[in-house]
Every structure is written in C-alpha cells, then in structure tokens.
N, C-alpha and C positions, 0 to 999 in steps of 0.2 A: 421583517428579516427572517428567512428560514435558511436551515442548513441541511444537507442531506448525511443521513447515516451509512455505515457500512452496507447496509441491507438494501440502500437506494429509496428508504423512507423518509419522505419529506419532514424536518423537524423544525420547531422553532427556535428561537435563541434561547428558550429556557430547556431546550431538549426535550420538549413534549411532541406529540404528533401534532403538525400544523397545518397550513393551507398551501397548497402548492398554486404559486402564482400563474405560472406557465400553463398548468392542467386546468386551472379555474375550479378545483373539487377540494373537498376535504380529505387529507389522507388518513387513512387507517391504520392504526397498529397492528402488527401480526396478532391472530387470536391464540391465546394460550389453550394449550389442552389441559382438560381437567383430569386429575388423576383417575386412573381406573380402579374400581373397587374390586379387589379378587374376590370371586364367587368360591367360596368352599363347599362343595357338595356333601362332605362328611360333617360339618356343622349344621347345616341346612336340614339334612336327614335326621339328626339327632334332635333339633328343635321339632321337626314334624312328629317325633316319635312320644317327646314327651306330652305335647299337646292332645294326641291321639286319644287318651282318656277322656278328655274334656269334648271332644268332637263327636266321640260315640256316643257318650252320654247326653251332649245336646241335640244329636240327630234322632236319637230312640226315645228319650225320656220327654223332649221339649217340643221339637219342631215335628217329630212324629205324632206326639199326643196331640198338638194342636190341629194336625191335618185330619187325624182320625175323629176327633171331636167335631170338625167342620162337617165332615163325612155324616155323622150319625145325626147332626143336627137338622138333616133333612131328610130323617126317617123315623120311624118308631121302632126304637131299639128294645127288646126283650133280653134282659139279663139271664134269665132262668135258661132259655134255650140258644142263646147266643145268636139269635135270629134278629133280622130288621126289614121292615117293609117299607117301601118308599112312603114319604109324607109331603113331600113338596115343601112349600112356606108356610105348612099349616102349625108348625112349632114357632115360628116368629111371629104369624098372626095371632097366636095364642098369648103372646107377651102383652100385646094390647088389649087383650080382652081379660086377662087374669088381673083384678084390682090389687093383690098381693104383690105384685110386680112393681107397679108404680108406688106403692106403699112403701117398700124396702128400698126402692130407688130414692125417693124422697128423704126417707130416715137415713141412708149413708151420705146422701148429700149434706144435708143439715149436720152431720156430724163431721164431716172435713171441712166445712167452712167453720166450725167451732174448734176443732182439734189442732188443725195445721197451724193457726197463728199461734195458739198457745203454746204448742211443742216448739216452736222457732223462739218464742220470747224466753221460756223457760231453759232450753238448751243453751241458748246465747248468754243467758244471765249467770248460769251455773260456769259455762266455759270463760266467762270474764272473772268469776270469783277464783278459778283454779289458776288462770295465767297470773292473778296477783301473788300466789303463794311461792315463796322461794324454798325455805328448807321444809323438808319432808312432803314435797307436792306429788312424788310418786306415790306415796301412801293414800294422799286424799283423792289421785285420779283413779285408782284400784277400787275404794270404797264406794266412790261415784259410779263407777262403772259395774259393779257387782248386781245393781237390779237388772240390768240387760241380760245378765248371765242366768237368771231365777227361771226356772220353768215356768210356761203359763198357767199351769195347774197351780202350781204352789201360790203363785201371785193371786190366781183368783180366790184361793181359799182366805188368804190374808184381807182381801178387800171385801170378801163376802162377811167377815167379822168387823171390819172397819165401817162398813157402810150400812150396817144393821141398824133400823130407824129406831129401834126401842133400846138396845144394849150397846150399839155400835160405839167405838172411842171417838169416831168425829165428832158424833151428836152429843157426846158427853162432854167434849172439849168445848163445843158451840154453848152447851149448857151453862157453863163456868162464866161466860161473858154474857150471859142473858140472852141468848139466841136459840130459839126452838127450832131444831134440826129438822129437816125434812124426811120422808120417807124414800130414801135414796132409791130402793130397789122396787118400789111399789107404785109410787107417784110417776104416772107417763111423762110429766114436766120434768122430773130428775133422773129419768133412765140415761140419757144420754149424757148428761154432765158427770154420772158415775162412772160411765165408761171412759169418758174423757180422762178423768182422773186416774184409773188404771192404766191408760195409755202414758199419762205422763210420767209414771213411774219408771218407764224404760225408755226415756228420752235421752240416756247416756250414750248411745250410739251417734245421735246427731250432736251433742256436746264435743264429742272426740273431734268430729270434722271442725266444728267452730273454734275449738282450741288451738288446732293446728294452723288455721287460719290467722288467728289473732297472733300466734309467734311469727308469722311472716310479717306482720306490719312494721315498717321500719319504726324505731323509736324516735330519731331524729325529728319526723313529722310532728311528733307530741311534743318535743322539746321547742321547735320553732312554734308551734300554736299557742304554748304557754307564756313564751316571750311577748308575743303579740298581744296576750291578755285573754286568750280563749280559755272558758271555763272548761270543767269536766263534759259537761252536757253540750257544749258546742265542739267540742274535740271529739265526742262520739258519734255527732250526727256528722260532721265535716272530714272525720280522719277515719274512724273505726268503720262505720257502716258501708262507705264506698270501698274502701281496701278490700273488706270480707264480702262485697256484693256478690262474688263469685260463687263463694260457699253457701249464701243465703238462698241466692236462686237455684243451684242443685239441691239444698234440702228441700226446698219449698216443691220440687218436681217430684223428688223421691217420697216426699210424705204424703203428697196430694196421691200418687198412686197407691201408695200403702193405705191410705185413708179409705179409698174405694173399695180396698179389699179386706176391711175390717172384718174378723171372724172371731179369733179367740176370744177376746173379751167379752162380746155378746153371747159367745155359746156357752162359755163356762158360767157367768154371772146368770144368765137366763133362761137359757135352752138346753142345760144338761139333765136337768131333772124334767122329764116329760110329764110327771104325776100333776103337776103343778100349771095353771094357766100362766103364761108369759105375757107379759103387755106387749100390745103391737107396736109401741114405740121403741122396742128392742129388736124388732125384726129388720135384719140388715140384709143387703142385697146377696151377700156371701152366705149367710146362713139360710137364705130362703133358697139358694141354689143347692146347697147342701141337703136340704130337706128333699128337694124334689128328685135328686140325683141318688141319695142312698136311704131314703126313708119310703119315698113313693115308687123308686126306680124308675122313674120316668127320664131316663138319661138323653134321650131327643130333646125335650123340653130344656134340661138343664145345661145341655149344650148350647143351645140357641141362647139361653140367658148369658153364657159364658162368653160368648162372641158379641151380644150385645155390650156386655160390660167392657169388653176389650176395645171395642169400635169408641164408647165414651171417653175412656181414659186415653186413648189415641188421641182424639180431638182436643180434650183438655189439655193436654202436653203439647201438642201443636201450637195451642192459643197462648200457652205459657210461654213457650219457647219464643213465639213471634213478637210479642209484646214485653216479655221480661228482658230480652237483651238491651233494651233501650236503657234500662237501669243499672246496668251491669257494666263496672269499670274495669277496663282491661288496659295493662300497663303497655302493651304493644301498641295500642292506639295513642298514645301521647308521646 
C-alpha cells in the first residue's frame, strides 16, 4: 500500500519512497542539491604565494637539475671549458664495462639488505621502550633524538675511535668478556658491519615515526587480549605489528631508498683520507659516483650512473609497493 506526498511522489506506508503500482516502476525521491563550496580567490592566491618558494626551488634545483643531468649523460662534458660533445649511449655502455660500477653496486645492495632490517628492529625496540615511559618521557625522547642532530663529521670522528682495532672502546669491551675483536676498519669482512653500526647511531628519526604509530594503537585491544590469555609476545605479533604495519611499510621504503644512496658513513670512515688505500668493500655506489664527478671530472659518466641508480631505486620501490600492500592493515578496509 502506498500513499502520495504533496509533491506527487508515491510513498510507502512508512513514508519512504515506494513502488507505484499503477506505473509499475520504482519512484525516486527528489535529488538533494549539494552545498556549493564558495571559492575564495584571495585565499587561493595567498596559498599559491606561500608555496611559490618551494615550487621555485623544486623546479630549479630538483627538476631542472634532473633534466640537465639527463642531457649531459649523453655527452662528454668538460667542466673547465663548460662545453660538451655528443656521446650517444657510450656513457651507459661504459657502465657495463667498468668493473667498479658492479662492485660498488654489489656493496650497496649488500649494505641495504643488512642495514634496513636492523634499523627497523632497533628503531621499533627503542620506540616501544619510550612508549612505556610515563614521567619524564619528554627528556628521554630528546636524549634519544640527539644523535640524529649530530653532524656526520663529528659522528665519524667518534666511530673512528670506537672502531679502532687496537685501542678502540668496542674491542676493549669485547676483550673484557673474552672475545678478540676484529679489525673493523681494515678487515674487508667487517667493513660493512662497521658502517651499519654508524648508521644505527642515527636511527632516531625512524624511532619517532614508530613512537607516533604506537601511540595510536587502541589500549582496549591489549586489555581484551590479556583477558583472553594472550601473552606479551602474542600481543606484539597479533596486535602491535598489524596496527603499525603502515608505519613499518613506510619506513622500509624510505630506509631502502636511503640505503642505496649511502655516502656520508662510507666516505668519512674510509675515503676522506686519500693517502691511505681504502678497502674495496667500502666502495659504495654513491662514493664511486662522487669520485667520477668531482675527482675525475667525468660528469657525463657520473650522470649516467645517477640515472642508473634512479631506475634501480624506482624498480625496487615499485616492487615493494606492489607486494608490501598485501601485508599492511588499513582500518578503512574492515
């Protein structure tokens, strides 16, 4: 049974749009108009003015530099005369012929596989410790973040003393428990672990992201899990990890990109002093790129190296995004 409203729209007995038996079709309610958002030209212009410095910087120093490097990667560029001659794809062909390119790329990949998981584990552990602190939490957060603010040169100077194979503090500490410490800076097998240790010193930026994610995990989930008899380990893998999986996914991508561009740690520990021979295990891709550009002044070849690294990072990031989203929990999906 239907009734008719004043506007002539058939309604059911409950007052909602119903079926018109005589017309044999479903009657639709009148469409409501969406409120129009008033466009304020003055506020829009103010917004554009505020982002103009960033846009100029991006177009000139980022996008412009990328386009220019792509152009000179197909040429032999002479810095002294500021001239270039076309080289075609010879610079890119040289990437396959230079054994140090593959060596440095292999060292960088090995470092990334070692450093990224350790950075995630250490940063998450520190964040969980800070999340449990009640009184004085701000002081501890500041202290834990200070290493991130330390200049790379100062950090490298400290680690040169810590990692000294004969008089370093790390080997002295290992000797106290009966372990003969390695030659961190001379033994090729321990070169990359020494750089990883220096990298872990500045992991506090990742820690802050994890700390913010942990603060957003609902406490009632842990209360329900404890009532059901779940222990701390089970709660960590069943509640904490899924709820902060978005932050883990983000940090893995960012840290992977940073690992493939590692330069400061390796350069300051091994390549700053050119009077001594540095082990080949410390030759990372960014270090070799720097040598080609600013010591050999082979800017065309260095630009080709830079674009190869860009493509490698792009492919790895695409693979991570493609397969990593399967393991990320989004509340909007449930």
